[in-house]
Structure formats: structure tokens, C-alpha cells
C-alpha positions in Angstrom: 59.7 136.9 103.7 62.0 133.9 103.9 65.2 134.0 105.8 67.7 132.1 103.5 70.7 130.5 105.2 73.5 129.6 102.8 75.5 127.0 104.6 79.1 126.1 103.6 82.2 124.2 104.8 85.7 125.3 103.8 88.1 123.2 101.9 91.6 122.2 102.9 93.0 125.5 101.7 90.5 127.5 103.6 88.5 128.5 100.5 85.2 127.4 99.0 84.7 124.8 96.3 83.1 125.5 93.0 80.0 123.5 93.8 79.6 125.6 97.0 79.9 128.9 95.1 77.2 127.5 92.7 74.9 126.9 95.7 75.6 130.4 96.9 74.5 131.9 93.6 71.3 129.7 93.7 70.6 131.0 97.3 71.1 134.6 96.2 68.5 134.2 93.4 65.8 133.3 96.0 65.4 136.8 97.3 64.5 137.2 101.0 67.0 137.9 103.7 70.3 136.1 102.9 72.6 135.0 105.7 75.8 133.1 105.1 77.0 130.4 107.5 80.6 129.0 107.3 82.2 126.0 109.1 85.9 125.2 109.1 89.2 125.3 110.9 89.3 129.0 109.9 86.6 130.8 108.1 88.1 134.3 107.6 89.4 133.7 104.1 86.2 132.1 102.9 84.2 134.9 104.3 86.3 137.5 102.6 85.9 135.7 99.3 82.1 136.1 99.4 82.0 139.5 101.1 80.1 141.0 98.3 77.4 138.3 98.0 74.8 140.5 99.6 74.4 138.5 102.9 73.0 140.6 105.7 75.5 138.9 108.0 78.0 136.0 108.0 78.0 133.5 110.8 80.9 131.2 111.5 81.9 128.2 113.5 85.6 127.9 113.5 88.3 125.8 115.2 90.6 122.8 114.6 87.8 120.4 115.5 85.7 121.7 112.6 88.4 121.5 110.0 87.8 117.8 109.3 84.8 116.1 108.0 83.1 114.4 110.9 79.4 113.9 111.5 79.2 114.9 115.1 81.1 118.2 114.8 79.6 119.1 111.4 76.1 118.5 112.6 76.7 120.5 115.8 78.1 123.4 113.9 75.3 123.4 111.3 72.6 123.2 113.9 74.1 126.1 115.9 74.3 128.3 112.9 70.8 127.5 111.7 69.4 128.3 115.2 71.4 131.6 115.4 70.2 132.6 111.9 66.6 131.6 112.7 66.5 130.4 109.1 63.4 129.2 107.3 65.3 127.8 104.3 68.8 126.4 104.4 70.6 126.0 101.1 73.9 124.0 100.8 75.9 122.2 98.2 75.4 118.4 98.1 79.0 117.6 99.0 79.8 114.3 100.6 80.3 116.2 103.9 77.0 117.9 104.0 75.1 114.9 102.5 76.1 113.0 105.6 75.4 115.6 108.2 72.5 117.8 107.1 69.7 115.2 106.9 70.4 114.6 110.6 70.5 118.3 111.3 67.1 118.6 109.6 65.7 116.0 112.0 67.0 118.0 115.0 65.5 121.2 113.7 62.2 119.5 112.8 62.8 120.5 109.2 61.9 118.9 105.8 64.9 118.0 103.7 65.4 117.7 99.9 68.6 116.1 98.6 70.2 115.9 95.1 68.2 118.9 93.9 69.2 119.7 90.3 67.6 123.1 90.1 65.8 125.6 92.4 63.4 128.3 91.3 62.8 131.6 92.9 59.5 130.3 94.4 61.4 127.4 96.0 60.3 124.7 93.6 63.0 122.1 93.7 63.6 120.0 90.6 65.0 116.5 91.0 65.6 113.4 88.8 64.0 110.0 89.5 64.2 106.6 88.0 67.8 106.7 86.8 67.4 110.3 85.6 64.5 109.5 83.2 61.8 111.2 85.1 62.0 114.8 86.3 60.0 115.8 89.4 59.3 119.2 90.9 58.9 119.4 94.7 56.9 122.1 96.6 56.9 122.2 100.4 55.0 124.4 102.8 57.0 123.0 105.7 59.5 125.3 107.4 62.3 125.1 108.2 63.4 123.4 104.9 66.9 122.1 104.1 67.9 121.9 100.4 71.0 120.2 99.1 71.9 121.3 95.6 73.9 119.1 93.1 76.8 120.7 91.2 75.9 122.5 88.1 72.6 123.9 89.5 73.7 127.5 88.9 76.7 129.5 87.7 79.3 129.9 90.4 79.3 133.1 92.4 82.1 135.3 91.0 81.8 138.5 93.1 84.9 140.5 94.1 86.4 139.6 97.4 86.5 142.1 100.3 86.8 142.4 104.0 84.0 140.6 105.8 82.9 140.7 109.4 82.2 137.2 110.8 80.0 136.7 113.8 81.4 133.6 115.5 78.9 131.1 116.9 80.1 129.2 119.9 79.8 125.4 119.9 81.1 123.6 122.9 83.5 120.8 122.1 82.4 118.0 124.4 84.2 114.6 124.5 81.1 113.1 122.8 81.6 115.2 119.8 85.2 113.9 119.4 84.6 110.2 119.9 85.6 109.8 116.2 89.1 111.0 115.5 90.7 111.7 112.2 94.2 110.0 112.3 95.2 110.6 108.7 94.3 110.7 105.1 95.0 108.4 102.2 94.7 109.9 98.7 96.2 109.2 95.3 98.9 111.5 94.0 97.5 114.3 91.9 98.7 112.7 88.6 96.9 109.5 89.6 93.6 111.2 90.1 91.3 110.4 87.2 88.0 111.8 88.5 88.1 115.6 88.1 84.6 117.2 88.4 85.8 120.6 87.3 87.7 119.5 84.2 86.8 121.0 80.9 86.7 117.6 79.1 85.2 114.2 80.1 86.9 111.3 78.4 84.8 108.2 78.5 86.3 104.8 77.7 84.1 101.9 76.5 84.6 98.2 76.4 86.0 98.3 72.9 89.4 99.2 74.3 89.8 95.7 75.7 88.5 93.8 72.7 90.5 92.2 69.9 91.9 94.7 67.5 92.6 94.5 63.7 95.5 92.2 64.3 93.3 89.7 66.2 95.0 90.5 69.5 94.0 92.5 72.6 96.2 95.5 73.6 95.0 96.4 77.0 98.3 97.7 78.2 98.6 99.9 75.2 95.1 101.1 75.7 95.8 102.0 79.3 98.8 104.0 78.4 97.0 105.9 75.7 94.1 106.8 78.0 96.2 107.9 80.9 98.5 109.9 78.6 95.5 111.7 77.3 94.0 112.3 80.8 97.3 113.7 82.0 98.0 115.9 78.9 94.5 117.3 78.5 93.9 117.5 82.3 90.5 115.8 81.6 88.3 113.6 83.8 87.9 109.9 83.1 84.6 108.2 82.8 83.7 104.6 81.8 80.8 102.6 80.5 79.3 100.0 82.8 80.3 97.2 80.5 84.0 98.1 80.9 84.1 98.4 84.7 82.1 95.1 84.9 84.7 93.1 82.9 86.8 92.5 86.1 84.0 90.3 87.4 83.9 88.3 84.2 87.6 87.3 84.3 88.5 89.4 81.3 91.4 91.8 80.8 90.7 95.2 82.4 92.1 98.6 82.7 93.4 98.5 86.3 92.9 102.2 87.0 89.1 102.1 86.4 86.5 101.4 89.1 82.7 101.9 89.4 83.5 105.4 90.6 84.4 106.2 87.0 81.1 104.8 85.7 78.9 107.3 83.8 75.4 106.7 82.7 72.1 105.3 83.8 73.6 103.4 86.7 76.6 105.8 87.3 77.2 109.5 87.6 75.7 112.3 85.5 78.6 114.7 85.0 78.3 118.3 83.8 81.6 118.9 81.9 81.5 121.5 79.0 82.8 118.9 76.5 82.7 115.1 76.3 84.6 112.6 74.2 83.3 109.0 74.1 85.7 106.3 72.7 84.9 102.7 71.9 81.4 103.1 73.4 78.1 101.9 72.0 76.3 105.1 72.7 72.9 103.6 73.5 70.4 105.2 75.9 71.7 104.0 79.3 75.0 105.6 78.5 73.7 108.8 76.9 71.5 109.4 80.0 74.7 110.2 81.8 75.6 112.7 79.2 72.4 114.8 79.3 74.2 117.8 80.7 77.4 117.6 78.6 77.2 120.7 76.3 79.3 119.3 73.4 79.4 115.6 72.6 81.9 113.8 70.4 82.6 110.2 69.9 85.2 107.9 68.2 84.0 104.5 67.0 84.8 102.2 64.1 81.1 101.3 63.7 79.3 104.0 61.6 76.0 102.6 62.7 76.7 102.7 66.5 74.3 104.5 68.8 76.4 107.7 68.8 75.7 108.0 65.0 72.0 108.1 65.6 71.6 111.6 66.9 73.4 111.0 70.2 76.7 112.8 69.3 77.3 116.3 67.8 80.3 114.9 65.9 81.1 111.2 65.3 84.6 110.2 64.1 84.4 106.8 62.3 88.0 105.8 63.1 90.2 103.6 65.1 90.3 105.0 68.7 93.8 103.7 69.2 95.2 105.6 66.2 93.1 108.7 66.9 94.1 109.1 70.6 97.8 108.2 69.8 97.8 111.1 67.3 96.0 113.5 69.7 98.6 112.6 72.4 101.4 113.4 70.0 99.9 116.8 69.2 99.3 117.6 72.9 102.8 116.6 73.8 104.2 118.9 71.0 102.0 121.7 72.2 103.3 121.5 75.7 
């Protein structure tokens, strides 16, 4: 029987992120002996939130040094928990923090590692996308230990009732070598300036048409930017972009200043998993739609009735001027609020 270690790090508020709770649900579905391992400045609140998950025990590494994302301390904590659990399979969310640390931990443990796993079956077959998400591969490994990093959306998030959990603390000695890298501060945009929201109910994707000449023969980039940001703020949605739009800055053309390649969705960008998506001024061809494969409801606004979205790519296509449509939607959202 496998010993499954669910490994998680806490967030700034001491809780666990949605992607982490999804990885927990995936780990629970594997059967075997489940052990939870938590890393953070304090792990009591996180442990209490998953007290009913069925773990035989909860191990923790806690302390101020483990509150920040840092390879040396994260790797030391994860290695110590894995050894204490004597785990044969380690499951964790593919967060930026674990993506940096756990492959190194796998090397220390002599383990195999699979990253960016999109689905995990009960018999430990891991599904992953290749070739810009056009080819689906299934990976089987006999090697143990095995580390598996799961992408968000791999399973429904664990939603068990909280309780009082007993945490067995694992000691990790904080040597000077572990703290050669120091966190001296953080720089982050204000909440209202954040446009990438993985947990948002709606993904709004802007295409290059926003920066093109409109019916009066002029471009209206400033107006486009205001309409888009007003919608993002009012609907609390996430902002995506086509590659053609984010590439315009390199071509010397007018651009939307709040967009970057981090917003890019599609074959060469991200593959989001929002419940709903609204594409505006996008061509809707294959490279773009590849990024929408996990969106459950797709809608698009485009003046061209023959665009790619009209050929079976969207559930609903509005043949209309996106400027007028989004202006009206913003007006309705403002009135509703």
C-alpha cells in the first residue's frame, strides 16, 4: 500500500490556497495511507482547516524562516517532512514556490518527479499536456519515491469542515547556510491594479482589434483601456490577451499599457480554467482556442460574423462593436452596484 504525502505551504494569511486544496482532494482519491505535511510561519490554522481530510497524521515545519518563499528553507522543510513520513508518493500543488523547490527535493530523496500534471488517476497514472497542449500524454512510473506536482483545476477543491487538528512538528535546524538569501521586502500592485485573478469566475480576453482603427477611421486606445479596466474592476474578472496584442509593443504600435506577456492566453501562453470566458476583438483561431480548452462557457464579441469564433469555437457569438457592447455592460454593472 502506498504512503501518500500531501505537501503544502501556507499563504500569507496562514491558510491554504484553492490550488492546494485541489491537490489535497486529488491526494485523497488515491487511497493508501494519507499523511499531510505543512510548511509555514505558523501551520495551526491550516491544519485545523483540513482536520477532517482523513490524514492519519499531520506533520509540520513552522517558524518565521519558513514563512517566506525561499529555495533553501523550503527544500529543507519538504525533505524533512518527506523523510519523517517515509512517503512513497508525494503530491503537491504546482505553485511557483513548490515548482522551484520540489524538483531539488526529489533529487535529494532519489525520487522521480512529474511536474505540470493535469490529472491523476487512482492508479497513479499522471496526465500531462505536450506540444503546446495539443498532445496528451499519460505517465506511469514504477520508481518510488515519486513526487507529483498538480496544476490547478486537477480536482474539485477539498471542502471538508474544519476542526481541531494535532500537528506533529518536525525539527529543521536553521543554519546560516539556509539563510544566505534574505527576504527584504515585497513589491506588488495594489489590489485594484491586479488583472490576473486565477480564481475569478470570468476570463475577459482582449484581442488586437481594440487597438485598430474604428468606424471613424481613428484608433481609440485610451478609450479601449478604460473600458477594459472598468469591466475588469466591476465584474472582478481576470484579464487575458491574445499574443498579437501583447506583441504590438515590439512593433512600435499603440498598446494597452497594463498588458504584458503574463496576460497571454493560448498556444504560447497560459491555459486558464475559469468557469466562463468572454473574448473581445479576437480572431478565435486555433492557437487562441487551445488556451480556452478548459473554459466551460465561451462567448465572443466580434464585428466579423465569419471570424474563427463563429466556426464552432464559441457557445455564443455576438456580432457587434465591442466598444459599444462593453460600454453598455459597464453601465449596467455600475447601476447594479
